[in-house]
C-alpha positions in Angstrom: -3.2 32.5 -5.2 -0.8 32.8 -1.9 -1.7 33.7 1.5 1.6 34.4 2.6 3.3 37.7 2.9 6.0 37.9 0.5 9.3 39.3 1.6 10.4 42.6 0.6 14.0 42.9 2.1 14.8 46.3 0.3 12.0 47.9 1.8 11.9 46.9 5.3 8.7 47.9 7.4 9.2 51.1 9.4 7.8 50.3 13.2 7.6 53.7 15.1 6.2 52.3 18.5 8.0 50.2 21.2 6.8 47.7 23.8 4.9 49.2 27.1 2.4 48.3 29.3 -0.6 46.3 27.3 1.7 45.1 24.6 0.7 42.1 23.1 3.4 39.6 21.5 2.0 36.6 19.3 4.2 33.9 18.1 4.6 30.6 16.0 6.0 28.3 19.0 7.5 25.5 17.3 8.9 22.1 19.7 11.5 19.7 18.0 12.2 16.0 19.1 15.8 15.0 19.8 15.9 13.4 16.7 14.9 16.8 14.7 11.3 15.8 14.0 8.6 18.3 14.9 6.8 17.6 18.3 4.6 20.6 18.3 3.1 23.7 16.3 1.4 26.2 18.2 0.7 29.8 18.9 1.8 31.4 22.0 1.0 34.9 23.2 2.9 36.9 25.5 1.4 40.2 27.4 3.0 43.2 28.9 0.5 42.3 32.0 1.8 44.8 34.7 5.1 47.0 35.9 6.6 45.7 38.6 9.3 47.7 41.2 12.4 46.2 41.4 15.8 47.6 42.6 14.2 51.2 42.0 13.7 50.2 38.4 10.2 49.9 36.8 10.3 46.4 34.9 7.5 45.2 32.6 6.1 41.9 33.6 6.1 40.4 30.4 3.7 36.7 30.9 2.4 33.7 28.9 -0.9 34.7 28.3 -1.9 30.9 28.9 -1.4 29.9 31.6 -0.8 33.3 32.9 3.1 32.9 33.9 6.1 35.1 34.2 8.3 34.5 31.0 10.4 37.4 31.4 10.9 40.8 33.3 12.0 43.2 30.4 13.4 46.7 31.0 15.2 49.0 28.2 18.2 51.1 29.9 20.9 52.5 28.4 23.1 49.6 26.5 19.9 47.6 25.5 17.2 45.2 26.5 17.8 43.6 30.2 15.8 41.0 32.1 15.6 40.8 35.7 16.9 37.8 36.6 19.0 36.4 40.0 18.4 39.1 41.8 19.6 42.0 39.6 19.5 43.5 36.2 21.2 41.5 33.4 21.7 42.7 29.9 20.0 40.5 27.5 20.4 42.0 24.2 23.0 44.5 23.8 22.0 47.6 21.6 22.9 49.6 19.7 25.7 47.0 19.1 28.7 46.2 16.6 29.3 43.1 14.8 31.2 40.7 17.3 30.8 42.8 20.7 30.6 40.4 23.3 29.2 40.3 26.8 28.8 38.0 29.4 25.1 38.1 31.4 22.9 35.7 33.9 20.1 33.8 31.6 17.7 31.2 32.8 19.7 30.2 36.1 23.8 30.3 34.6 25.9 32.5 33.2 25.9 33.0 29.6 28.7 34.5 27.2 26.9 36.3 24.2 28.6 37.8 20.7 26.4 39.8 18.4 26.7 38.3 15.2 24.8 40.5 12.9 23.8 43.7 12.9 20.7 46.0 11.3 19.9 42.7 9.6 16.5 42.6 7.6 14.3 39.5 8.9 11.4 38.8 7.4 8.6 38.6 10.3 5.0 38.4 10.6 4.8 42.5 10.7 7.2 42.8 7.9 10.9 42.6 7.0 12.2 44.4 9.9 16.0 45.4 10.8 17.4 42.9 13.9 20.6 42.7 15.7 21.1 38.6 16.0 22.9 37.6 19.1 24.4 33.9 19.9 24.5 32.6 23.5 27.5 30.1 24.4 27.2 28.5 27.8 29.8 25.8 28.9 31.3 26.3 25.2 28.0 25.1 23.8 25.8 27.0 21.5 22.4 27.4 23.3 20.8 30.4 22.8 20.1 32.7 19.6 18.2 35.7 19.9 16.9 38.1 17.1 16.1 42.1 18.7 14.4 44.7 17.3 14.4 47.7 19.8 10.8 48.2 18.2 9.7 44.8 18.9 12.3 43.2 21.2 12.3 39.6 21.1 11.3 38.8 17.5 12.6 35.4 17.0 14.5 33.0 19.4 16.0 29.4 19.1 17.4 27.2 21.8 19.1 24.2 22.0 19.2 21.6 24.4 21.2 18.6 25.5 20.1 15.0 24.4 19.4 12.5 27.1 22.5 10.5 26.5 25.7 10.1 28.4 27.9 12.3 25.5 26.4 15.8 25.7 24.5 15.6 22.1 22.9 19.1 21.7 19.6 19.5 19.4 17.0 22.3 18.6 14.6 21.9 21.3 12.3 25.2 20.3 12.2 28.3 18.1 9.5 31.0 18.1 9.1 33.6 15.5 7.1 36.6 15.6 3.9 36.6 14.2 2.0 39.8 15.4 2.8 42.9 18.0 -0.2 44.9 19.2 1.1 48.1 21.0 
């Protein structure tokens, strides 16, 4: 007998809530070694801990519960999910979006060019099979960020690539996190 939830792509889960103050996201967080082997497998929890006023707008302060540090300041507005970074509002996930839409944003310290690679794709998650958009982020001509976004659960999967410690740049999958549960 399997304890895994079976995928039901023909009948995706209908999620009607949206993240708000108090929302908890639980992720499976996998970190990889430079050779591609798994370094660690852990569970992390993010929480919409507080609302912060910045630039005349309310932002949700999303913290990693342990060690209680901010990972994002997020806000949904016309155009999608925005993060507050570099002293301003920056589009993280365009929504609604069309296939191959592109946009430039400031993400994790530098400019990043995102392309919408799929729209309304059904993705198996810990909360069921849900519709998501898939985005790829390019920094300095290199694929760095892969993000799967749902307007009802926000970031449901993310993968990031990093440069290996060698003279000639070689990138490897550094981490991936997967949404296991969400409590609104």
